[in-house]
C-alpha positions as CSV (number, residue, x, y, z in Angstrom):
1,X,-11.8,8.3,28.1
2,X,-11.0,4.7,29.2
3,X,-7.4,3.7,29.5
4,X,-6.1,1.4,26.7
5,X,-5.2,-2.1,27.6
6,X,-1.8,-3.6,26.9
7,X,-3.4,-5.8,24.3
8,X,-4.7,-2.8,22.5
9,X,-1.4,-1.1,22.7
10,X,0.3,-4.2,21.3
11,X,-2.2,-4.4,18.5
12,X,-1.7,-0.7,17.5
13,X,2.0,-1.1,17.6
14,X,1.9,-4.2,15.3
15,X,-0.4,-2.4,12.9
16,X,2.2,0.4,12.6
17,X,4.9,-2.2,11.9
18,X,2.6,-4.0,9.4
19,X,1.9,-0.8,7.4
20,X,5.6,0.2,7.6
21,X,6.8,-3.0,6.1
22,X,4.1,-3.0,3.4
23,X,5.0,0.6,2.6
24,X,8.6,-0.3,2.0
25,X,7.5,-3.0,-0.4
26,X,5.3,-0.5,-2.3
27,X,8.3,1.8,-2.6
28,X,10.2,-1.1,-4.1
29,X,7.5,-1.6,-6.7
30,X,8.0,2.0,-8.0
31,X,11.7,2.2,-7.3
32,X,12.6,-0.4,-9.9
33,X,15.2,1.2,-12.1
34,X,16.6,-1.4,-14.5
35,X,15.2,0.6,-17.3
36,X,17.4,3.6,-16.3
37,X,20.6,1.7,-15.2
38,X,21.0,-0.2,-18.4
39,X,24.6,-1.7,-17.9
40,X,24.0,-5.0,-16.1
41,X,26.4,-6.7,-13.7
42,X,27.1,-10.2,-15.1
43,X,27.9,-13.2,-12.9
44,X,28.3,-16.5,-14.6
45,X,26.4,-15.1,-17.6
46,X,23.5,-14.0,-15.5
47,X,22.5,-10.3,-14.9
48,X,22.2,-11.1,-11.1
49,X,21.3,-7.6,-9.8
50,X,18.6,-7.2,-12.5
51,X,17.1,-10.6,-11.6
52,X,17.3,-9.8,-7.8
53,X,15.7,-6.4,-8.2
54,X,12.9,-7.8,-10.4
55,X,12.3,-10.5,-7.8
56,X,12.0,-8.0,-5.0
57,X,10.0,-5.4,-6.9
58,X,7.6,-7.7,-8.7
59,X,7.4,-11.0,-6.8
60,X,7.8,-10.1,-3.2
61,X,6.5,-6.5,-3.2
62,X,3.6,-7.5,-5.4
63,X,1.8,-8.9,-2.3
64,X,1.8,-5.5,-0.6
65,X,-1.1,-4.0,-2.4
66,X,-3.4,-6.8,-1.5
67,X,-2.1,-6.7,2.1
68,X,-3.1,-3.0,2.4
69,X,-6.6,-3.7,1.1
70,X,-6.9,-6.6,3.6
71,X,-5.9,-4.4,6.5
72,X,-7.9,-1.4,5.3
73,X,-11.1,-3.6,5.3
74,X,-10.2,-5.0,8.7
75,X,-9.6,-1.6,10.4
76,X,-12.6,0.0,8.8
77,X,-15.2,-2.7,9.8
78,X,-13.8,-3.9,13.1
79,X,-15.8,-1.0,14.8
80,X,-18.5,-0.6,12.2
81,X,-22.2,-0.5,12.9
82,X,-25.3,1.1,11.4
83,X,-25.1,3.9,14.0
84,X,-21.6,4.8,12.8
85,X,-22.2,5.0,9.1
86,X,-22.2,8.8,8.9
87,X,-19.3,9.2,11.3
88,X,-17.3,6.7,9.2
89,X,-18.1,8.7,6.1
90,X,-17.1,11.9,7.8
91,X,-13.7,10.5,8.9
92,X,-12.9,9.0,5.5
93,X,-13.9,12.3,3.8
94,X,-11.1,13.9,5.8
95,X,-8.6,11.0,5.6
96,X,-9.1,9.8,2.0
97,X,-11.3,12.0,-0.3
98,X,-9.8,15.5,0.4
99,X,-6.2,14.3,0.3
100,X,-6.9,12.3,-2.9
101,X,-8.2,15.5,-4.6
102,X,-5.4,17.7,-3.3
103,X,-2.6,15.2,-4.3
104,X,-3.9,14.5,-7.8
105,X,-4.1,18.2,-8.4
106,X,-0.6,18.7,-7.0
107,X,0.9,16.1,-9.3
108,X,-1.0,17.7,-12.2
109,X,0.6,21.1,-11.5
110,X,4.0,19.6,-11.0
111,X,3.9,17.8,-14.3
112,X,2.5,21.0,-16.0
113,X,5.4,23.0,-14.6
114,X,8.0,20.4,-15.7
115,X,6.5,20.4,-19.2
116,X,7.2,24.2,-19.4
117,X,10.9,23.9,-18.4
118,X,12.7,22.6,-21.5
119,X,15.6,20.9,-19.6
120,X,13.3,19.1,-17.2
121,X,10.7,18.3,-20.0
122,X,13.5,16.6,-22.0
123,X,14.8,14.7,-19.0
124,X,11.4,13.4,-17.9
125,X,10.0,13.2,-21.5
126,X,7.1,15.4,-20.5
127,X,4.9,16.8,-23.3
128,X,3.4,20.3,-22.7
129,X,0.3,20.1,-20.5
130,X,-2.6,22.6,-20.8
131,X,-4.0,23.9,-17.6
132,X,-7.8,24.0,-18.0
133,X,-10.7,22.9,-15.9
134,X,-11.1,19.9,-18.2
135,X,-7.5,18.7,-17.8
136,X,-7.7,19.3,-14.0
137,X,-10.9,17.3,-13.7
138,X,-9.3,14.5,-15.8
139,X,-6.3,14.5,-13.5
140,X,-8.6,14.0,-10.5
141,X,-11.0,11.4,-11.9
142,X,-8.4,9.4,-13.8
143,X,-5.3,10.0,-11.5
144,X,-3.7,11.0,-14.8
145,X,-0.3,12.1,-13.4
146,X,0.0,9.9,-10.4
147,X,-0.9,6.4,-11.6
148,X,-0.2,4.8,-8.2
149,X,-3.2,6.6,-6.7
150,X,-5.5,4.1,-8.3
151,X,-5.2,2.3,-5.0
152,X,-6.7,5.3,-3.1
153,X,-9.5,5.8,-5.6
154,X,-10.6,2.1,-5.3
155,X,-10.5,2.5,-1.5
156,X,-12.8,5.5,-1.7
157,X,-15.2,3.5,-3.9
158,X,-15.2,0.7,-1.3
159,X,-15.9,3.1,1.5
160,X,-18.7,4.7,-0.5
161,X,-20.3,1.3,-0.8
162,X,-19.5,0.2,2.8
163,X,-23.1,0.0,4.0
164,X,-23.8,-2.5,1.2
165,X,-20.6,-4.4,2.1
166,X,-21.5,-4.4,5.8
167,X,-25.0,-5.7,5.0
168,X,-23.4,-8.6,3.1
169,X,-20.7,-9.6,5.6
170,X,-22.3,-8.9,9.0
171,X,-23.6,-12.4,9.2
172,X,-21.0,-15.1,9.5
173,X,-22.5,-17.5,6.9
174,X,-24.1,-15.2,4.4
175,X,-20.9,-13.1,4.6
176,X,-18.7,-16.1,3.7
177,X,-21.0,-16.9,0.8
178,X,-20.9,-13.3,-0.5
179,X,-17.1,-13.2,-0.4
180,X,-17.0,-16.5,-2.3
181,X,-19.4,-15.2,-4.9
182,X,-17.2,-12.1,-5.5
183,X,-14.1,-14.3,-5.5
184,X,-15.7,-16.6,-8.1
185,X,-16.7,-13.5,-10.2
186,X,-13.1,-12.2,-10.0
187,X,-11.4,-15.5,-10.8
188,X,-13.6,-16.4,-13.8
189,X,-13.1,-13.0,-15.6
190,X,-16.8,-12.6,-16.2
191,X,-16.4,-8.8,-16.1
192,X,-14.8,-7.7,-19.3
193,X,-14.4,-4.0,-18.5
194,X,-10.8,-3.7,-17.2
195,X,-11.4,-1.1,-14.6
196,X,-14.5,-2.8,-13.2
197,X,-12.7,-6.1,-13.1
198,X,-9.8,-4.6,-11.1
199,X,-12.3,-3.0,-8.6
200,X,-13.9,-6.4,-8.2
201,X,-10.6,-8.3,-7.8
202,X,-9.3,-6.1,-4.9
203,X,-12.8,-6.0,-3.4
204,X,-12.4,-9.6,-2.5
205,X,-9.6,-8.8,-0.1
206,X,-11.3,-5.7,1.2
207,X,-14.4,-7.7,2.0
208,X,-12.4,-10.5,3.5
209,X,-10.5,-8.1,5.7
210,X,-13.9,-6.6,6.9
211,X,-15.3,-10.1,7.5
212,X,-12.3,-11.0,9.7
213,X,-12.6,-7.6,11.5
214,X,-16.2,-8.4,12.4
215,X,-16.2,-12.1,13.1
216,X,-12.5,-13.0,14.0
217,X,-11.4,-9.9,15.7
218,X,-10.6,-11.7,18.9
219,X,-8.3,-14.2,17.3
220,X,-6.4,-11.5,15.3
221,X,-5.9,-9.2,18.3
222,X,-5.4,-12.0,20.9
223,X,-1.8,-11.1,21.4
224,X,0.8,-13.6,20.3
225,X,1.2,-16.5,17.9
226,X,3.1,-19.7,18.4
227,X,6.1,-20.9,16.3
228,X,3.9,-23.7,14.9
229,X,1.3,-21.1,13.7
230,X,4.0,-19.0,12.2
231,X,5.6,-22.0,10.4
232,X,2.2,-23.0,9.1
233,X,1.5,-19.5,7.6
234,X,5.0,-19.3,6.1
235,X,4.5,-22.7,4.4
236,X,1.1,-21.6,3.1
237,X,2.6,-18.4,1.8
238,X,5.4,-20.3,0.1
239,X,2.8,-22.6,-1.6
240,X,0.7,-19.6,-2.6
241,X,3.9,-18.0,-4.1
242,X,4.5,-21.1,-6.2
243,X,1.0,-21.0,-7.5
244,X,1.3,-17.3,-8.2
245,X,4.4,-17.8,-10.3
246,X,3.6,-21.2,-11.9
247,X,0.0,-20.4,-12.8
248,X,-0.5,-16.6,-13.2
249,X,-4.1,-15.7,-12.6
250,X,-6.4,-13.6,-10.4
251,X,-6.7,-16.6,-8.1
252,X,-2.9,-16.7,-7.7
253,X,-2.6,-13.0,-7.0
254,X,-5.4,-12.9,-4.4
255,X,-4.3,-16.2,-2.7
256,X,-0.7,-15.1,-2.5
257,X,-1.6,-11.6,-1.2
258,X,-3.8,-13.1,1.5
259,X,-1.3,-15.8,2.6
260,X,1.6,-13.3,2.5
261,X,-0.3,-10.8,4.7
262,X,-1.3,-13.6,7.1
263,X,2.3,-14.8,7.4
264,X,3.5,-11.2,8.0
265,X,1.0,-10.6,10.7
266,X,1.8,-13.9,12.5
267,X,5.5,-13.0,12.2
268,X,4.8,-9.7,14.0
269,X,2.8,-11.5,16.7
270,X,5.3,-14.3,17.1
271,X,5.9,-15.1,20.7
272,X,9.7,-14.7,21.1
273,X,11.7,-15.6,24.2
274,X,12.6,-12.8,26.5
275,X,10.1,-10.4,25.0
276,X,7.6,-8.5,27.2
277,X,4.0,-7.6,26.4
278,X,4.8,-6.1,23.0
279,X,5.9,-8.7,20.4
280,X,7.7,-6.0,18.4
281,X,9.9,-3.1,19.5
282,X,7.9,0.1,20.1
283,X,7.4,1.8,16.7
284,X,9.3,5.1,16.2
285,X,7.5,8.3,15.2
286,X,8.9,8.3,11.7
287,X,7.5,4.8,11.0
288,X,4.0,6.1,11.4
289,X,4.4,8.4,8.3
290,X,3.3,5.7,5.9
291,X,0.4,7.8,4.3
292,X,2.7,10.7,3.7
293,X,5.4,8.4,2.3
294,X,2.8,6.7,0.0
295,X,1.7,10.1,-1.3
296,X,5.2,11.4,-2.0
297,X,7.3,8.4,-2.7
298,X,6.6,8.2,-6.4
299,X,8.0,11.7,-7.2
300,X,11.0,11.0,-4.9
301,X,12.0,7.7,-6.4
302,X,11.4,8.8,-10.0
303,X,13.4,12.0,-9.5
304,X,16.3,10.4,-7.7
305,X,16.6,7.5,-10.2
306,X,16.5,9.9,-13.2
307,X,19.1,12.2,-11.7
308,X,21.4,9.4,-10.6
309,X,21.2,7.7,-14.0
310,X,22.0,10.9,-15.8
311,X,24.8,12.2,-13.6
312,X,26.3,9.3,-11.7
313,X,26.4,6.1,-13.7
314,X,24.3,3.7,-15.7
315,X,25.7,0.7,-14.0
316,X,23.2,-1.6,-12.4
317,X,25.5,-1.9,-9.5
318,X,24.8,1.7,-8.7
319,X,21.1,1.3,-9.6
320,X,20.6,-1.7,-7.2
321,X,22.3,0.0,-4.3
322,X,20.1,3.0,-4.9
323,X,17.0,0.8,-5.2
324,X,17.7,-0.7,-1.7
325,X,18.2,2.8,-0.1
326,X,15.3,4.6,-1.7
327,X,12.8,3.6,1.1
328,X,15.1,5.2,3.6
329,X,15.4,8.3,1.4
330,X,11.5,8.5,1.2
331,X,11.0,8.1,5.0
332,X,13.8,10.5,5.7
333,X,12.5,13.2,3.4
334,X,9.0,12.9,4.8
335,X,10.2,13.1,8.4
336,X,12.2,16.2,7.6
337,X,9.2,17.8,6.0
338,X,7.1,16.9,9.0
339,X,9.5,18.5,11.4
340,X,9.5,21.7,9.2
341,X,5.7,21.7,9.5
342,X,5.8,21.9,13.3
343,X,6.2,18.2,13.7
344,X,3.0,17.6,11.9
345,X,0.9,20.1,13.8
346,X,0.5,22.7,11.1
347,X,-3.0,22.8,9.6
348,X,-1.5,22.6,6.1
349,X,0.1,19.3,7.0
350,X,-3.0,17.9,8.6
351,X,-5.2,18.8,5.6
352,X,-2.9,17.3,3.0
353,X,-2.3,14.2,5.2
354,X,-5.9,13.6,6.0
355,X,-5.8,14.8,9.6
356,X,-2.9,12.4,10.4
357,X,-0.3,14.0,12.7
């Protein structure tokens, strides 16, 4: 096996940081708790903490989902070829499909258990759930008890159609035309089925990420970006955010997600004075647990928010502090579980985490 270059090490390190930051933002989306902590903190007649939490959870963190689709498409297609179709399918079966099935079933059984314990059923407002093959199949196909896994289901669909996507984007010019066509379809709301429309919307960013991975890989992984490039991408992201807020639309969401992701990547690659080969500090082991955190964060934030709101206080002051610390709680809980599982070496951990150590 050939030794990795310093550029490849720097790229891998920056990918870990990119995913880590986006993962924190995804946790913020689901950690929003102003519906539980219902006593606001008023400053000059404004519920400041409610407004700040809404801004972080909805406006800033809202770009994270698109950022993940962009990077997923990039990483999948940067090494794609017709010869690797089946090996790609095999790897994604292990890393996406099997964990998706296992986690949707786990959430189903957790909800079923809660529905049978009267105190918990009352706290989480959980009606009794029947355990049958039909309800289990429904839980898997419709991510019934883990709504956040729609992201993973869409990603599985894109991987399933990856040969067709690759056929469309492998040529620089026809690929750009294909992406523009899908983008136009998404922005004009031609597709009336809500699920199909959502799949089409996020497909734009997945295809765009794949296109960049095939045709602009050298520029993305070149090493460092200048302050001028960083400033330009930040200004573009600010403009996209204004469009996103002032004119809500599919165009606004996609443009903001793309520009935010580009600005974040340029920030990670920004050439700072006194920094060596790596543009970011070397990522710690616990920062690599983003998949495990993604799969578990929902139950953690929902449980902690519910318990804190019931037994501590309903003040938004408490709720906002908890909101800010929940990402640390999620990463800490996962790292502890990983250490218990032989530092990620147990076969049980590898299966549930898609062969990620």
